[in-house]
Each structure stands twice: as C-alpha cells, then as structure tokens.
TORSEMAR-796505 format. One line per 2 residues: number of its first residue (from 1); for each residue x, y, z of N, C-alpha, C. Coordinates in nm, 2 decimals. Layout:
N
NUM	X/Y/Z/X/Y/Z/X/Y/Z; ... .
This chain:
222
1	7.29/8.46/-2.43/7.38/8.45/-2.55/7.52/8.51/-2.52; 7.52/8.62/-2.45/7.65/8.68/-2.42/7.73/8.59/-2.32 .
3	7.66/8.52/-2.23/7.72/8.44/-2.13/7.79/8.32/-2.20; 7.73/8.26/-2.30/7.79/8.15/-2.37/7.91/8.19/-2.46 .
5	7.90/8.32/-2.51/8.02/8.37/-2.59/8.14/8.39/-2.50; 8.11/8.44/-2.38/8.22/8.47/-2.28/8.28/8.34/-2.24 .
7	8.20/8.24/-2.22/8.25/8.11/-2.17/8.34/8.05/-2.28; 8.30/8.05/-2.41/8.38/8.00/-2.52/8.51/8.08/-2.53 .
9	8.51/8.21/-2.51/8.63/8.29/-2.53/8.73/8.25/-2.42; 8.69/8.23/-2.30/8.78/8.19/-2.19/8.83/8.05/-2.22 .
11	8.75/7.96/-2.27/8.79/7.82/-2.30/8.90/7.82/-2.41; 8.88/7.90/-2.51/8.98/7.91/-2.62/9.11/7.97/-2.57 .
13	9.10/8.07/-2.48/9.22/8.13/-2.43/9.30/8.03/-2.34; 9.22/7.95/-2.26/9.29/7.85/-2.18/9.36/7.75/-2.26 .
15	9.29/7.71/-2.37/9.36/7.60/-2.46/9.48/7.66/-2.52; 9.48/7.79/-2.57/9.60/7.85/-2.63/9.71/7.86/-2.53 .
17	9.68/7.91/-2.41/9.78/7.93/-2.31/9.84/7.79/-2.27; 9.76/7.69/-2.25/9.81/7.56/-2.22/9.90/7.50/-2.33 .
19	9.86/7.52/-2.45/9.93/7.46/-2.56/10.07/7.53/-2.57; 10.08/7.66/-2.56/10.20/7.73/-2.56/10.30/7.69/-2.45 .
21	10.24/7.68/-2.33/10.32/7.64/-2.21/10.37/7.50/-2.23; 10.28/7.41/-2.28/10.32/7.28/-2.30/10.44/7.27/-2.40 .
23	10.43/7.35/-2.51/10.54/7.34/-2.61/10.67/7.40/-2.56; 10.66/7.50/-2.48/10.78/7.56/-2.42/10.85/7.46/-2.32 .
25	10.77/7.39/-2.24/10.83/7.29/-2.15/10.89/7.18/-2.23; 10.83/7.14/-2.34/10.88/7.03/-2.43/11.02/7.07/-2.49 .
27	11.02/7.20/-2.54/11.14/7.24/-2.60/11.26/7.25/-2.50; 11.23/7.30/-2.38/11.33/7.31/-2.28/11.38/7.18/-2.24 .
29	11.29/7.08/-2.22/11.33/6.95/-2.18/11.42/6.88/-2.29; 11.38/6.90/-2.41/11.45/6.84/-2.53/11.59/6.91/-2.54 .
31	11.60/7.04/-2.51/11.73/7.10/-2.52/11.82/7.06/-2.41; 11.76/7.02/-2.29/11.84/6.97/-2.18/11.88/6.83/-2.19 .
33	11.85/6.76/-2.30/11.90/6.62/-2.32/11.79/6.52/-2.31; 11.66/6.56/-2.29/11.55/6.46/-2.28/11.48/6.46/-2.41 .
35	11.51/6.35/-2.48/11.45/6.34/-2.62/11.34/6.24/-2.62; 11.27/6.24/-2.74/11.16/6.14/-2.76/11.04/6.17/-2.67 .
37	10.98/6.06/-2.62/10.86/6.07/-2.53/10.89/6.13/-2.40; 11.02/6.13/-2.36/11.06/6.19/-2.23/11.04/6.34/-2.23 .
39	11.07/6.40/-2.35/11.05/6.55/-2.36/10.90/6.58/-2.35; 10.81/6.50/-2.40/10.67/6.52/-2.39/10.61/6.49/-2.25 .
41	10.68/6.41/-2.18/10.63/6.38/-2.04/10.65/6.49/-1.94; 10.75/6.57/-1.97/10.78/6.68/-1.87/10.67/6.78/-1.86 .
43	10.61/6.83/-1.97/10.50/6.93/-1.96/10.38/6.87/-1.88; 10.36/6.74/-1.91/10.24/6.68/-1.84/10.27/6.67/-1.69 .
45	10.39/6.64/-1.65/10.43/6.63/-1.51/10.42/6.77/-1.44; 10.46/6.88/-1.51/10.45/7.01/-1.45/10.31/7.05/-1.43 .
47	10.23/7.03/-1.54/10.09/7.08/-1.53/10.01/7.00/-1.43; 10.03/6.87/-1.42/9.96/6.79/-1.32/9.99/6.83/-1.18 .
49	10.12/6.86/-1.15/10.16/6.91/-1.02/10.09/7.05/-0.99; 10.08/7.13/-1.09/10.02/7.26/-1.07/9.87/7.25/-1.04 .
51	9.80/7.16/-1.12/9.66/7.13/-1.09/9.64/7.07/-0.96; 9.72/6.98/-0.92/9.70/6.91/-0.78/9.72/7.01/-0.67 .
53	9.82/7.10/-0.68/9.84/7.21/-0.58/9.72/7.30/-0.58; 9.67/7.34/-0.69/9.55/7.43/-0.70/9.43/7.37/-0.64 .
55	9.40/7.24/-0.66/9.29/7.17/-0.60/9.30/7.16/-0.45; 9.43/7.15/-0.41/9.45/7.14/-0.26/9.42/7.28/-0.20 .
57	9.46/7.38/-0.27/9.44/7.52/-0.21/9.29/7.55/-0.21; 9.21/7.49/-0.29/9.07/7.52/-0.29/9.00/7.47/-0.17 .
59	9.05/7.36/-0.11/8.99/7.30/0.01/9.06/7.34/0.14; 9.19/7.39/0.13/9.27/7.43/0.25/9.35/7.55/0.21 .
61	9.30/7.67/0.23/9.37/7.79/0.19/9.49/7.82/0.26; 9.50/7.77/0.39/9.61/7.80/0.48/9.72/7.68/0.48 .
63	9.71/7.59/0.38/9.80/7.48/0.37/9.93/7.53/0.31; 10.04/7.54/0.39/10.16/7.59/0.34/10.23/7.50/0.24 .
65	10.21/7.37/0.26/10.27/7.28/0.17/10.21/7.29/0.03; 10.08/7.31/0.03/10.01/7.33/-0.10/10.06/7.46/-0.17 .
67	10.08/7.57/-0.10/10.13/7.69/-0.16/10.28/7.67/-0.21; 10.36/7.59/-0.13/10.50/7.56/-0.17/10.50/7.49/-0.31 .
69	10.42/7.38/-0.32/10.43/7.31/-0.44/10.36/7.38/-0.56; 10.26/7.47/-0.53/10.20/7.55/-0.63/10.31/7.65/-0.69 .
71	10.39/7.71/-0.60/10.49/7.80/-0.64/10.60/7.73/-0.72; 10.64/7.61/-0.68/10.74/7.53/-0.75/10.69/7.50/-0.89 .
73	10.57/7.45/-0.91/10.52/7.41/-1.04/10.50/7.54/-1.13; 10.45/7.65/-1.07/10.44/7.77/-1.14/10.57/7.83/-1.19 .
75	10.67/7.82/-1.10/10.81/7.86/-1.14/10.86/7.78/-1.26; 10.84/7.65/-1.25/10.89/7.56/-1.36/10.82/7.60/-1.49 .
77	10.69/7.62/-1.49/10.62/7.66/-1.61/10.66/7.79/-1.66; 10.66/7.90/-1.57/10.70/8.03/-1.62/10.85/8.03/-1.66 .
79	10.93/7.96/-1.59/11.08/7.95/-1.62/11.10/7.90/-1.76; 11.02/7.79/-1.80/11.04/7.74/-1.93/10.99/7.84/-2.04 .
81	10.88/7.91/-2.01/10.83/8.01/-2.11/10.93/8.12/-2.13; 10.99/8.17/-2.02/11.09/8.28/-2.03/11.22/8.23/-2.09 .
83	11.26/8.10/-2.06/11.39/8.05/-2.11/11.38/8.03/-2.26; 11.27/7.99/-2.31/11.25/7.97/-2.46/11.22/8.09/-2.53 .
85	11.22/8.21/-2.47/11.18/8.33/-2.54/11.31/8.40/-2.60; 11.42/8.34/-2.60/11.54/8.39/-2.66/11.64/8.43/-2.55 .
87	11.61/8.42/-2.42/11.71/8.45/-2.32/11.81/8.34/-2.29; 11.78/8.22/-2.34/11.87/8.11/-2.32/11.90/8.04/-2.45 .
89	12.03/8.01/-2.47/12.08/7.94/-2.59/12.04/7.80/-2.58; 11.94/7.75/-2.65/11.89/7.61/-2.64/11.99/7.52/-2.70 .
91	12.08/7.57/-2.78/12.19/7.48/-2.84/12.30/7.46/-2.74; 12.31/7.54/-2.64/12.42/7.52/-2.54/12.36/7.55/-2.40 .
93	12.29/7.45/-2.35/12.22/7.46/-2.22/12.32/7.44/-2.11; 12.32/7.53/-2.00/12.41/7.51/-1.89/12.39/7.38/-1.81 .
95	12.49/7.34/-1.74/12.48/7.21/-1.67/12.38/7.22/-1.56; 12.37/7.33/-1.49/12.28/7.33/-1.38/12.13/7.32/-1.42 .
97	12.10/7.36/-1.55/11.97/7.34/-1.60/11.94/7.20/-1.64; 12.05/7.13/-1.69/12.03/6.99/-1.72/12.01/6.91/-1.59 .
99	12.07/6.95/-1.48/12.05/6.88/-1.35/11.91/6.90/-1.30; 11.86/7.03/-1.31/11.72/7.05/-1.27/11.62/6.97/-1.35 .
101	11.64/6.97/-1.48/11.54/6.90/-1.56/11.55/6.75/-1.53; 11.67/6.69/-1.51/11.69/6.55/-1.48/11.63/6.52/-1.35 .
103	11.63/6.61/-1.25/11.58/6.58/-1.12/11.43/6.61/-1.10; 11.37/6.67/-1.20/11.23/6.71/-1.19/11.14/6.60/-1.16 .
105	11.15/6.48/-1.23/11.05/6.37/-1.21/11.04/6.33/-1.06; 11.16/6.32/-0.99/11.15/6.28/-0.85/11.09/6.39/-0.77 .
107	11.12/6.51/-0.80/11.06/6.63/-0.72/10.91/6.63/-0.74; 10.86/6.61/-0.87/10.72/6.62/-0.90/10.65/6.50/-0.83 .
109	10.71/6.38/-0.83/10.65/6.27/-0.77/10.63/6.29/-0.61; 10.74/6.35/-0.55/10.73/6.38/-0.41/10.62/6.48/-0.38 .
111	10.61/6.58/-0.46/10.51/6.68/-0.44/10.37/6.63/-0.46; 10.35/6.55/-0.56/10.21/6.50/-0.59/10.17/6.40/-0.48 .
113	10.27/6.32/-0.43/10.23/6.22/-0.32/10.19/6.30/-0.19; 10.27/6.40/-0.16/10.23/6.48/-0.04/10.10/6.55/-0.05 .
115	10.07/6.60/-0.17/9.94/6.67/-0.19/9.82/6.58/-0.18; 9.84/6.46/-0.23/9.73/6.37/-0.23/9.70/6.30/-0.10 .
117	9.81/6.26/-0.03/9.79/6.17/0.09/9.80/6.25/0.22; 9.82/6.38/0.22/9.82/6.46/0.34/9.67/6.49/0.37 .
119	9.62/6.45/0.49/9.48/6.48/0.53/9.46/6.63/0.54; 9.34/6.67/0.51/9.30/6.81/0.52/9.24/6.83/0.66 .
121	9.25/6.95/0.71/9.19/6.98/0.84/9.04/6.99/0.83; 8.97/6.91/0.91/8.82/6.92/0.91/8.77/7.05/0.97 .
123	8.68/7.12/0.90/8.63/7.24/0.96/8.56/7.23/1.09; 8.57/7.33/1.17/8.51/7.32/1.31/8.36/7.32/1.29 .
125	8.29/7.24/1.37/8.15/7.23/1.36/8.08/7.36/1.41; 7.98/7.40/1.34/7.91/7.53/1.38/7.86/7.52/1.52 .
127	7.86/7.64/1.58/7.81/7.64/1.72/7.66/7.62/1.72; 7.62/7.53/1.81/7.48/7.50/1.83/7.40/7.61/1.90 .
129	7.28/7.65/1.84/7.21/7.76/1.91/7.16/7.71/2.05; 7.16/7.80/2.14/7.13/7.78/2.28/6.97/7.78/2.29 .
131	6.92/7.67/2.34/6.78/7.65/2.35/6.74/7.71/2.49; 6.68/7.83/2.48/6.64/7.90/2.61/6.53/7.83/2.68 .
133	6.45/7.75/2.61/6.35/7.68/2.68/6.40/7.57/2.77; 6.52/7.52/2.74/6.58/7.41/2.82/6.66/7.46/2.93 .
135	6.67/7.59/2.95/6.75/7.65/3.06/6.68/7.62/3.19; 6.75/7.59/3.30/6.68/7.56/3.43/6.61/7.69/3.48 .
137	6.50/7.66/3.54/6.42/7.77/3.60/6.47/7.80/3.74; 6.48/7.93/3.77/6.53/7.98/3.89/6.42/8.04/3.97 .
139	6.39/7.99/4.09/6.28/8.05/4.17/6.34/8.17/4.25; 6.26/8.28/4.24/6.30/8.40/4.31/6.21/8.41/4.44 .
141	6.28/8.43/4.55/6.21/8.44/4.68/6.24/8.58/4.73; 6.13/8.66/4.76/6.15/8.79/4.81/6.17/8.79/4.96 .
143	6.27/8.87/5.00/6.29/8.88/5.15/6.25/9.01/5.20; 6.20/9.10/5.12/6.16/9.23/5.16/6.01/9.25/5.16 .
145	5.94/9.14/5.19/5.79/9.15/5.19/5.75/9.24/5.31; 5.65/9.33/5.29/5.61/9.42/5.40/5.54/9.34/5.51 .
147	5.55/9.39/5.63/5.49/9.33/5.75/5.33/9.35/5.74; 5.26/9.25/5.79/5.11/9.26/5.78/5.06/9.37/5.86 .
149	4.96/9.44/5.81/4.89/9.55/5.87/4.80/9.50/5.98; 4.82/9.55/6.11/4.73/9.50/6.22/4.59/9.54/6.20 .
151	4.56/9.65/6.13/4.42/9.69/6.11/4.35/9.59/6.02; 4.43/9.55/5.91/4.37/9.46/5.81/4.35/9.32/5.88 .
153	4.45/9.28/5.97/4.44/9.15/6.04/4.32/9.15/6.13; 4.29/9.27/6.20/4.18/9.28/6.29/4.05/9.27/6.21 .
155	4.05/9.31/6.09/3.92/9.30/6.01/3.88/9.16/5.97; 3.98/9.07/5.98/3.95/8.93/5.94/3.86/8.87/6.04 .
157	3.74/8.82/6.02/3.65/8.76/6.12/3.72/8.63/6.17; 3.70/8.61/6.30/3.75/8.49/6.36/3.66/8.37/6.33 .
159	3.72/8.26/6.30/3.64/8.14/6.27/3.58/8.08/6.39; 3.46/8.04/6.39/3.39/7.97/6.50/3.45/7.84/6.52 .
161	3.46/7.80/6.65/3.52/7.66/6.68/3.43/7.55/6.63; 3.50/7.45/6.59/3.42/7.33/6.54/3.34/7.27/6.65 .
163	3.22/7.23/6.62/3.13/7.16/6.72/3.20/7.03/6.76; 3.18/7.00/6.89/3.24/6.87/6.94/3.18/6.75/6.87 .
165	3.26/6.65/6.86/3.22/6.53/6.79/3.13/6.45/6.89; 3.01/6.42/6.86/2.92/6.34/6.95/2.98/6.21/6.98 .
167	2.96/6.16/7.10/3.01/6.03/7.14/2.93/5.93/7.07; 2.99/5.82/7.03/2.92/5.71/6.96/2.82/5.65/7.05 .
169	2.70/5.63/7.00/2.59/5.57/7.08/2.61/5.42/7.09; 2.56/5.36/7.20/2.58/5.22/7.22/2.50/5.14/7.11 .
171	2.56/5.03/7.07/2.48/4.96/6.96/2.36/4.89/7.02; 2.26/4.88/6.94/2.13/4.81/6.98/2.15/4.66/6.99 .
173	2.11/4.61/7.10/2.12/4.46/7.13/2.00/4.39/7.09; 2.01/4.29/7.01/1.89/4.21/6.98/1.83/4.14/7.10 .
175	1.70/4.13/7.10/1.63/4.08/7.21/1.67/3.93/7.24; 1.68/3.85/7.13/1.72/3.71/7.15/1.86/3.70/7.21 .
177	1.95/3.79/7.16/2.09/3.78/7.22/2.09/3.82/7.36; 2.00/3.92/7.40/1.99/3.97/7.54/1.94/3.86/7.63 .
179	1.83/3.78/7.58/1.78/3.67/7.66/1.88/3.56/7.68; 1.95/3.53/7.57/2.05/3.43/7.58/2.16/3.47/7.68 .
181	2.20/3.59/7.68/2.30/3.64/7.78/2.25/3.64/7.92; 2.12/3.67/7.94/2.06/3.67/8.07/2.05/3.53/8.13 .
183	2.02/3.43/8.04/2.02/3.29/8.08/2.16/3.25/8.13; 2.26/3.29/8.06/2.40/3.25/8.10/2.43/3.31/8.23 .
185	2.40/3.44/8.24/2.43/3.51/8.37/2.36/3.45/8.48; 2.23/3.41/8.47/2.15/3.35/8.57/2.20/3.22/8.61 .
187	2.24/3.14/8.51/2.30/3.01/8.54/2.43/3.02/8.62; 2.51/3.12/8.59/2.64/3.14/8.66/2.61/3.18/8.80 .
189	2.51/3.27/8.82/2.48/3.31/8.96/2.42/3.20/9.04; 2.34/3.11/8.98/2.28/3.00/9.05/2.39/2.90/9.09 .
191	2.49/2.88/9.01/2.59/2.78/9.04/2.70/2.84/9.13; 2.72/2.96/9.12/2.83/3.02/9.20/2.78/3.11/9.32 .
193	2.66/3.15/9.31/2.61/3.24/9.41/2.65/3.39/9.40; 2.72/3.42/9.29/2.76/3.56/9.27/2.73/3.60/9.13 .
195	2.71/3.73/9.10/2.68/3.77/8.96/2.80/3.74/8.87; 2.77/3.72/8.74/2.87/3.69/8.64/2.94/3.82/8.60 .
197	3.08/3.82/8.61/3.15/3.94/8.56/3.12/3.97/8.41; 3.14/4.10/8.38/3.11/4.14/8.24/3.22/4.08/8.14 .
199	3.34/4.08/8.19/3.45/4.02/8.10/3.43/3.87/8.07; 3.38/3.80/8.18/3.35/3.66/8.16/3.24/3.64/8.06 .
201	3.13/3.72/8.07/3.02/3.71/7.98/3.07/3.74/7.84; 3.15/3.84/7.82/3.20/3.88/7.69/3.29/3.77/7.63 .
203	3.37/3.70/7.71/3.45/3.59/7.66/3.36/3.47/7.63; 3.25/3.45/7.70/3.17/3.34/7.68/3.09/3.36/7.55 .
205	3.04/3.48/7.53/2.96/3.50/7.40/3.05/3.53/7.28; 3.18/3.56/7.31/3.27/3.60/7.20/3.21/3.71/7.11 .
207	3.18/3.82/7.18/3.12/3.93/7.11/3.23/4.05/7.11; 3.22/4.14/7.02/3.30/4.26/7.02/3.28/4.34/7.15 .
209	3.38/4.42/7.18/3.37/4.50/7.31/3.25/4.59/7.31; 3.21/4.67/7.21/3.09/4.75/7.22/2.96/4.67/7.25 .
211	2.95/4.56/7.18/2.83/4.48/7.20/2.82/4.42/7.34; 2.94/4.37/7.38/2.95/4.31/7.52/2.92/4.41/7.63 .
213	2.97/4.54/7.61/2.95/4.64/7.71/2.80/4.68/7.71; 2.73/4.68/7.60/2.59/4.71/7.59/2.51/4.60/7.67 .
215	2.55/4.47/7.65/2.47/4.37/7.72/2.50/4.37/7.87; 2.62/4.40/7.91/2.65/4.41/8.05/2.58/4.52/8.11 .
217	2.56/4.63/8.04/2.48/4.74/8.09/2.34/4.71/8.11; 2.28/4.63/8.02/2.14/4.59/8.02/2.12/4.50/8.14 .
219	2.22/4.41/8.16/2.20/4.31/8.27/2.26/4.36/8.40; 2.31/4.49/8.40/2.37/4.55/8.52/2.48/4.46/8.58 .
221	2.57/4.42/8.50/2.68/4.34/8.54/2.81/4.43/8.56; 2.89/4.39/8.66/3.01/4.47/8.68/3.13/4.41/8.61 .
C-alpha cells in the first residue's frame, strides 16, 4: 500500500513540474515574438530534446555528445523558468534572447538527429572461461632416476634358453606315388644306362620340393 502511494506522489510531482516548465517556456517564447501555435511548440521541442539526451545517456554513459545536448536542453528549460520568475521584463525582451528563441528549432533538430542516428558502442563480450580439460597434456620425463642396484640385479634369475626348434620331418610318401616314381626311374636307367637325376624326376612328377626330395631319398637318386 505504501509503495503505491509513493508512486502516485512521484507521478503527481512530475506532472506538476512538467506543466510549470511547459508554461514558462511558452511564456518566454511568446514574449520573444513567437505567437500562436509556435509558442506552444517550443516547450515540446525542449522537452523532447531533454528526453532524447537522457535516453541516450542510459545506454552510453560516456557519450560526450549526449551530455552536451542534455546540458543544452536543461539550460533552455531552467533558463526559461528563471527568466519568467521576474528577473526579465517580458514586455521588453532583449534582442539576443529573440535570436536564441528564433534559432532554437534548428538547434533542437540538429541535436535530436545526432542523438538518434549516432551508433552506440557495443559492449565488449565477456571473457570466456578457460576450459582446463582442453589444455594440452605435458609429459614429464625424469632425468634423475637412480642407477640400478647390482645386488638387486643379481637376484633376478636368469631365463633358461629356449629349446631349439626341431627340424621338420620329411613328408610321408604314398606307396602308389613311390611305385610310379620307381617305374619312371627304372625306365630312364634302362634307356640311358645311368640312374635318373633327382631334379629330373622332380620335374617329371611336378611335385613340391619336400615331396620330391623324399622320393629321391627312397629311391637313392642323386
């Protein structure tokens, strides 16, 4: 309940202050020779420039141009309030004030255009946290390892030498193949008068070398 009452009081205060400032700017513009609707347009122009500069400051606190136009609009508003408080003869306004009032529309248009169309600086992106799991692994190699103890080395039993690999045994020759080879060898000896060489028998039978050697050994061929 107290929060809503406070909000209403601030709103009423803002409305009263805005209405008084609006009326003072209107009176000053009318005294400077701006009559009719033109006198009512001056307060709107001042307040709009003030609001535009304030909104710009909310997004860019360090924007010097926004501070400049905020001070200019605030000076125009406060100056009108002070001038209409009896410090200035509104029936006899000086020429320099007439010039300022007449040149205000162009000045306000320039300020509003610059405030609206000047880009704001984008904030710097936040620093990304460093992922320690993605860091490369570094292998550490020690160079100060102690020398092996001769006593402990002597305690290690010597490994027995591996047994020699047995020589492959000659393949078994089928009896039928042996008889066939003997017939060929006998026919060669009968026709030539000399025993048949082992390589000739191997070429004749077209057998692998182990089998041919086994047959030559059985037939005692050289």
